[in-house]
ZAROZA-174789 format. One record per atom (N, C-alpha, C): y, z, x; residue in three letters. Coordinates in steps of 0.001 Angstrom, whole numbers, plus 524288, in hexadecimal, padded with zeros to 5 digits. Each point is the difference from the previous one (the first is absolute). Layout:
N
YZXALA
...
This chain:
179
7FB6A800008034DMET
80496800007FCB3MET
804D38000080378MET
803687FC2C7FF5DSER
804BC7FFD28032BSER
80483802737FD00SER
8037B8027C802D4ALA
80460802BC7FD92ALA
804BF7FC767FFC7ALA
802CE8003F7FBBAASP
804F37FD467FF85ASP
804418038C80225ASP
803B47FDCA802E1PRO
8042E8034E80222PRO
803C1801C47FBC2PRO
80212804AE8009CLEU
8042A801FF7FCAFLEU
804DB8000580368LEU
803777FC3F7FF1FTRP
804A17FF6880341TRP
80441803C47FE4BTRP
80225802E6803B1ALA
8045D803897FF08ALA
803B37FFA1804AEALA
802877FB6B800BDPRO
803287FF38804B7PRO
804A9803A48007APRO
801D9802227FBAATRP
8045E803998003ETRP
7FEAC804DF8032CTRP
7FAF7801528008BARG
7FE78804B4802D6ARG
800907FF7B805ECARG
800217FB2580204MET
800317FF56805AEMET
804FB802608024EMET
8046F7FF377FD7EGLU
804D080260801F6GLU
7FF6C805EB80039GLU
7FD82802397FC09TYR
7FF34805A07FFC8TYR
7FC41801D380446TYR
7FBC97FD1F800B8ILE
7FC1980172803EBILE
8024D7FFCF80579ILE
803407FC0C8010CLEU
802327FF4A80536LEU
804F98031F800EDLEU
8023E802337FBE5ASN
804DE802DE8007DASN
7FF27804C880376ASN
8032B8006980418ASP
7FF4180461803A4ASP
80473803EE7FFC9ASP
803237FFF17FBD3VAL
80459803B27FFA7VAL
7FE068059780039VAL
7FBD78012A7FD34VAL
7FDEA805558000AVAL
7FD03800F780508VAL
7FD967FBEB8022EGLN
7FCF6800AF804C1GLN
803748015F804AAGLN
804897FD8780079LYS
80332800AE804B2LYS
805BE800CA7FE92LYS
80152804687FD9CPRO
80577800D97FEA9PRO
80341800E3804E8PRO
804E37FE9D7FFAFVAL
8038E800FE80451VAL
8023D805717FF3FVAL
7FEA28036E80392ILE
802048055A7FFD9ILE
8024C8010E80564ILE
80532800B58000DASP
802DB80076804ECASP
7FF608054980299ASP
7FE43803D27FD29LYS
7FFD1805478021ALYS
7FA67801E180094LYS
7FF718048980205GLN
7FAE78028B80075GLN
7FDA0800B27FA96GLN
7FAE67FF4C7FF93TRP
7FD66800FA7FB07TRP
800A9805C47FEAATRP
8017B8013B7FB2EPRO
800B0805817FE84PRO
7FADA802FB80028PRO
8005C8052A80089ASP
7FB588034E7FF9EASP
7FD7A7FF347FAB0ASP
7FADD800417FFCFGLY
7FD337FF6F7FB18GLY
7FF307FA637FE58GLY
801107FC3B8037FVAL
7FF527FA717FED2VAL
7FC337FDAE803EDVAL
7FC587FCDB7FE10ASP
7FC457FD5080358ASP
8015D7FA3080009ASP
801B17FDD48046BPRO
801967FA7B80026PRO
7FB8D7FC357FEC0PRO
7FB1F801BE80030ASP
7FB917FC9E7FEB2ASP
7FEB2800177FA26ASP
802B68031B7FCF6CYS
7FEE2800B17FA6CCYS
803C37FCB67FCBACYS
7FDE07FCA87FC8BPHE
803637FC9B7FCE5PHE
8036E803157FC30PHE
7FE378047E7FE0ALEU
80354803187FC8FLEU
8047B8028D80307LEU
7FEF8801B9804B7CYS
804318022780342CYS
804077FBC780147CYS
7FE237FB4F80159ARG
803A07FBBE8012FARG
8032C7FE887FB2EARG
7FD797FFD67FB76ALA
802CC7FEC57FB29ALA
803F5804447FEAFALA
7FEF8804C7801ACSER
803A3804507FF16SER
8050B7FF638030ESER
7FFE37FCE38042BLEU
8048B7FF8980369LEU
802BB7FAB87FFBDLEU
7FD577FBE47FE51THR
802557FAD380028THR
8048C7FF817FC2DTHR
803BB7FCBA80161ASP
8044A7FEB17FC7AASP
7FE987FB617FC89ASP
7FBAB7FD7C80114GLU
7FE487FB567FD29GLU
7FC88801A17FB61GLU
802658026A7FC16LEU
7FCFB802367FBAALEU
7FCEC7FBE17FD07LEU
802727FB9F7FED7ARG
7FD417FBFD7FCF5ARG
7FB707FDBD8030EARG
800EC7FEB3804E7GLU
7FBE27FDBA80339GLU
7FB86803D6800EEGLU
80142805048002CALA
7FC0A8040D800C9ALA
7FDA8801D07FAD1ALA
801D47FDD17FBA7HIS
7FE1A8014D7FABFHIS
800BD805C57FEB8HIS
8044680235801F6VAL
801568056C7FECDVAL
802B0800177FAB0VAL
7FDBA802C17FC50ILE
802438007A7FACEILE
8041A804457FFECILE
7FED48045E8028DGLU
80399804647FFF9GLU
7FEDF80386804A9GLU
804308024280221ARG
7FF878040880406ARG
803A6804697FEA3ARG
7FDF2804B280036THR
803518049D7FFACTHR
7FFE98026780578THR
8023A8048A8008CASP
7FFE18028A80523ASP
7FA7080117801CBASP
7FC62800E17FC34ARG
7FAB9801AF80181ARG
7FB977FC977FDFEARG
801037FC7B7FC3AVAL
7FBD37FCF77FD85VAL
8014A7FA318002CVAL
7FBF07FCCE800CBILE
800947FA5180002ILE
7FC417FDA47FC07ILE
801CF7FBE47FD5ATHR
7FCCA7FCF87FC62THR
8002F7FA54801C1THR
7FB687FDBA800F0VAL
7FFAB7FA86801A9VAL
7FBFA7FD207FCB2VAL
8008A7FAD87FFCALEU
7FBFB7FCC17FDA5LEU
7FB737FFB1803CCLEU
7FB42800407FE02ASN
7FB697FF6980350ASN
7FFB07FA56801DEASN
7FF827FF3F80509ARG
7FFA77FAB980238ARG
7FB1A7FD1E7FE47ARG
7FBE1802DA7FEC3TYR
7FB127FDB27FE4DTYR
7FE72802907FADATYR
802B27FE997FBBCPRO
7FF58802DB7FB0FPRO
7FAAC7FF327FD85PRO
7FE27804277FD79TYR
7FB457FFB87FCD6TYR
8013B7FD687FAD1TYR
804DC800947FE46ASN
801B17FDD17FB0DASN
805E47FF388004BASN
802137FCF57FC77ASN
8059B7FF267FFC1ASN
802D3805377FF29ASN
8040F8010780306GLY
802FB804D47FF71GLY
7FE1D8048F8034AGLY
7FC517FF2680384HIS
7FDA58042480333HIS
8040E8023F803C3HIS
8011F8050C7FF76LEU
803CC802BA80350LEU
7FD50803FB80383LEU
802978012480462LEU
7FE848044F80372LEU
80495803C680027LEU
7FEF6805007FF37ILE
804168040180000ILE
7FE3D8045A803A8ILE
8035C80164803B1GLY
7FE8E80418803A9GLY
804A880265802B1GLY
7FEFD803DA80343PRO
804448025D802FCPRO
801FD7FC328041EPRO
804F68006180148ARG
8021D7FCC78043BARG
7FE0E801F780547ARG
7FF0C8050280059GLU
7FDF380249804CFGLU
7FA357FEA58007FGLU
7FE3C7FF17804B7HIS
7FA987FE7F8010DHIS
7FC84804D57FFACHIS
7FDDD800F17FB52LEU
7FCAD804877FF03LEU
7FAB47FE187FE1ALEU
7FBD08023B8021BALA
7FAC17FE1D7FEC7ALA
7FCF98038E7FC51ALA
801CB804D27FF52ARG
7FCDF803CF7FD0DARG
80351802737FBADARG
7FD65801427FBB0LEU
802C28026E7FBA2LEU
802578054880175LEU
7FD76802DC8037DASP
8021D8051B80170ASP
804D17FF9580387ASP
801937FB418015FGLN
804BA7FF3780319GLN
804DC7FF347FCA1GLN
7FF467FF2E7FAE2ILE
804947FF2D7FCB0ILE
801798051B7FD54ILE
80513800F87FFC7ASP
801CF804CA7FD6FASP
800767FF177FA1DASP
800EA8042D7FD24ASP
8002E7FFAE7FA4CASP
8044A7FC597FE13ASP
80480800208028DALA
804587FCA77FE54ALA
7FEA77FA37800B2ALA
7FD8A7FEA580459LEU
7FE737FA92800ECLEU
7FBBA7FE5E7FC27LEU
7FC3E803667FF0EGLN
7FBE27FED27FC3BGLN
802617FEE57FAA1GLN
803AE803307FE71THR
802967FF417FAF2THR
802F97FADA7FFDFTHR
802C57FEC68042FGLU
802FB7FB1A80026GLU
7FC677FB3D7FFC7GLU
7FBA380044802B3ILE
7FC4B7FBA07FFDAILE
7FDED7FF4E7FA74ILE
7FE5E804367FD7BMET
7FDD77FF907FAB8MET
804217FE377FC12MET
804DF801C3800AALYS
804307FE1A7FC95LYS
800DF7FA2A800D0LYS
7FF857FE3B804D1THR
8008A7FA6D80118THR
7FB8A7FCEF7FD8CTHR
7FB38801F980066VAL
7FB8B7FD757FD6CVAL
801107FF987FA27VAL
801CB804387FDA7ARG
8011C800097FA5EARG
804447FC077FEA7ARG
804447FFF0802F3ARG
804497FC557FEF6ARG
7FE407FA5B800A0ARG
7FD187FEEC8042CMET
7FE627FA9D80100MET
7FC1A7FE137FBEDMET
7FC81803597FE2CTHR
7FC787FE487FBCDTHR
8032B7FED17FB19THR
8040D8030A7FEFDGLY
803657FEEE7FB84GLY
802B57FABD80084GLY
802007FED98049CHIS
802957FAEE800DBHIS
7FC1A7FB877FF62HIS
7FB5B800A38023ALEU
7FC0B7FBE17FF84LEU
7FE5D7FF4C7FA4ELEU
7FFA5804427FD07GLU
7FEBC7FF897FA6FGLU
804107FCBE7FD24GLU
804FC8010880107ARG
804297FD157FD5FARG
8001A7FA4B801AEARG
7FF187FEFE804FCLEU
800677FAAC80201LEU
7FB247FCB17FF11LEU
7FB658026580027MET
7FB257FCFA80012MET
7FC54801197FB78MET
80108804367FD0CASN
7FCDB8015E7FB75ASN
7FA248006980130ASN
7FE75802E78040DPRO
7FA66800A780104PRO
7FD8E8039C7FBF0PRO
7FAD17FFB97FF8FASP
7FD1C8035D7FC6EASP
7FE8E8053280277ASP
80099800768051EGLY
7FEBD804D3802C1GLY
801347FF67805C4GLY
7FEA2803FE802FDPHE
800FA8000B805A0PHE
7FB7580291802D1PHE
7FF007FE3B804BAASN
7FCFE80305803C5ASN
8040780259803B0ASN
7FFDF80523800ABVAL
80369802B4803B7VAL
7FC728032A80378VAL
800537FF1A80521GLY
7FC6A802CA80365GLY
801B580030805A1GLY
7FD2B80323802F1LEU
801078010B8057DLEU
7FACB7FFFD802D6LEU
7FFA87FD1680436ASN
7FB477FFEE80336ASN
801158033C804E6ASN
7FD158042E800C3LEU
800C4803658048ALEU
7FBD57FED080415LEU
801947FD878043EGLY
7FC717FEB28043AGLY
7FDA57FA967FF71GLY
7FED17FDA28046AARG
7FDE37FAB480004ARG
7FADF7FF9D7FCF2ARG
7FC93803EC8007FVAL
7FAFD7FFE77FD4AVAL
800C1800087FA13VAL
80474801F87FE2AALA
8012A8001E7FA67ALA
802D47FB1A7FE34ALA
800C97FC508038AGLY
802717FB147FE87GLY
8059F7FF59801B2GLY
80217803C2802E5ALA
805787FF8F801AAALA
8008C7FBBB8041EALA
8031A7FC097FEC4GLY
8011E7FBE1803C9GLY
803FF801BF80405GLY
802F7804027FEA9LEU
803E78024E8037ALEU
7FF23805E67FFEDLEU
7FBF0801CE802BFPRO
7FE7E8057F7FF81PRO
803ED803DA8024CPRO
8039C7FE4D8032CGLY
803A88039D80277GLY
804E38011A7FCD7GLY
800CD7FD3B7FBA5HIS
804CE800A37FCF4HIS
7FE8E8005C7FA39HIS
8009F8049F7FDC8LEU
7FECD800CA7FA7BLEU
802F47FC157FCA1LEU
7FD627FDDA7FC14HIS
8029A7FCA67FC28HIS
7FCA47FF9F7FB1EHIS
802928001F7FB93TRP
7FD717FFA07FAF7TRP
800557FA5F7FE22TRP
7FBAB7FE157FDD8HIS
7FFD57FACD7FDAEHIS
8013C8007E7FA32HIS
8036A7FCA17FE11VAL
8011C7FF8F7FA6DVAL
7FEA57FA617FE91VAL
7FBDF7FF4F7FCE8VAL
7FE017FAC97FEC0VAL
800027FF457FA13VAL
803757FC9A7FDFBPRO
7FFE07FEDA7FA66PRO
7FAE07FD4F7FE89PRO
7FE14801397FB4BARG
7FB257FDA97FE16ARG
800D27FE027FA71ARG
7FD5C7FBCB7FEBFTRP
800307FDB47FAD1TRP
7FA787FF7F7FDEBTRP
7FF71800927FADBASN
7FAEC7FF057FD9EASN
7FE4A7FA7B8016BASN
7FB467FF9180210GLY
7FDF47FADD80170GLY
802587FDCA804F9GLY
802558035380366ASP
8026E7FDD2804B3ASP
7FC127FE7180434ASP
7FB1D800FF7FF1CTHR
7FC1E7FDD780389THR
7FE4C7FAC47FDCETHR
7FF107FC558037BASN
7FE5C7FAD07FE59ASN
7FB987FE3880388ASN
7FE987FB277FFB3PHE
7FB887FE0C802F4PHE
8010F7FF75805D9PHE
804E67FFCD801A8MET
8012C7FF0880580MET
7FDAB80421803AAMET
800AF805247FF03PRO
7FDA9803CF8038CPRO
7FA0B7FFD27FFFAPRO
7FDC87FE907FB8EVAL
7FA54800067FF79VAL
7FD7E7FB9D80318VAL
8021B7FB3D7FF90ILE
7FD707FB8E8027CILE
802357FE9380556ILE
804C0801CF80133SER
802337FE40804F6SER
802BF8043880321SER
7FF80804EB7FE65ASP
8028380448802C7ASP
805D87FEED800A6ASP
802727FE147FBCDTHR
805857FE8980008THR
802C9802AF7FB86THR
8048F8023E80120ASN
80366802027FBE8ASN
8047A7FC307FF52ASN
8017D7FEF37FB34VAL
804627FC947FEDEVAL
804978036B7FE69VAL
8042B7FFBE802F3ILE
804C3802F37FEE9ILE
804037FC0B7FE02ILE
801A6800657FB0CPRO
8031C7FBDB7FDAEPRO
805D28002980131PRO
801EE803DF802C8GLN
8059980082800DFGLN
80107800E0805C3GLN
8040D7FD5F80210SER
8013C800B080588SER
802418056C800F0SER
7FF52801FC804B6LEU
8021F8051A80165LEU
805EF7FFEF7FFCCLEU
802667FBAB8017AASP
805AD7FFA17FFEEASP
8021C8006B7FA6AASP
7FD6D7FD677FC4ATHR
801A0800517FA8ATHR
7FF718058B7FDF4THR
7FBA8802928013BLEU
7FF2B805617FE51LEU
803F2803A580290LEU
8012C7FF2B804F7TRP
803E680331802C3TRP
805297FFC47FD0ETRP
801AD7FB4B7FEA3LYS
804FF7FF4B7FD41LYS
7FFEB802B67FAB1LYS
7FBC97FF757FD05LEU
7FF9D802907FAE6LEU
80080805EC8007ALEU
7FD2A80245803ADLEU
80024805B18009CLEU
80540801E88020ELEU
8024E7FD2D803A3ARG
8052A8018F801FFARG
8041B7FFBB7FBB1ARG
7FFC37FBED7FCBBASP
803A27FF957FB93ASP
7FF2C804827FC31ASP
7FB1B801647FEFBGLU
7FEBE8044D7FC7DGLU
802168052F80237GLU
7FF74800D68050DLEU
80206804CC80274LEU
805F68002D7FFB3LEU
8028A7FB8980097ALA
805B47FFCC7FF9AALA
801BF801777FA73ALA
7FD1F7FE357FC07ARG
80138801767FA9CARG
7FF3B805DA7FF3CARG
7FBFF8023C80269GLU
7FF058059C7FF91GLU
804998031D80232GLU
802317FE1F8045EGLU
8044A802CF80283GLU
804F37FFDD7FCC0GLU
800D97FBDA7FCE5THR
804C57FF927FCF2THR
7FFA48029B7FAA4THR
7FB49801947FE7FSER
7FF80802787FAD4SER
8001A805EB8005DSER
């Protein structure tokens, strides 16, 4: 059985984009930042759109997942490079959970999902692709959002570009700030 290609040429610019990989930082890396960690680099770059940063506060960052499980997949975590739950204080834990709550609300308004998977993988053996930096996954789900592609070809089809989703969420956050 031969496979038919699924062309998604818009992804090549995203795959080759090195803004998050090699940000220009003129000064010493701050304490609590790992230059090899994409979340730490996204915490410092001025190129928010290119790095798919949805929001940054003093302590929490929200980014679009570069390899989403589903449309609207977000990563939310501390800006500081922390690997263990016992390293976060109560105030940071509260801020992260409030951000998860706010972002699910924004995704509900923008995308009308039927539910969400929200989770955290602790350690590589548990599935963490970035085991050194805590981050929560927020994945919108729709009834029937699984189709034949993952079953027969180990392929997920994501119908919306990350740039389009970035713009929608940033516009939604701007409306939140003015209300």
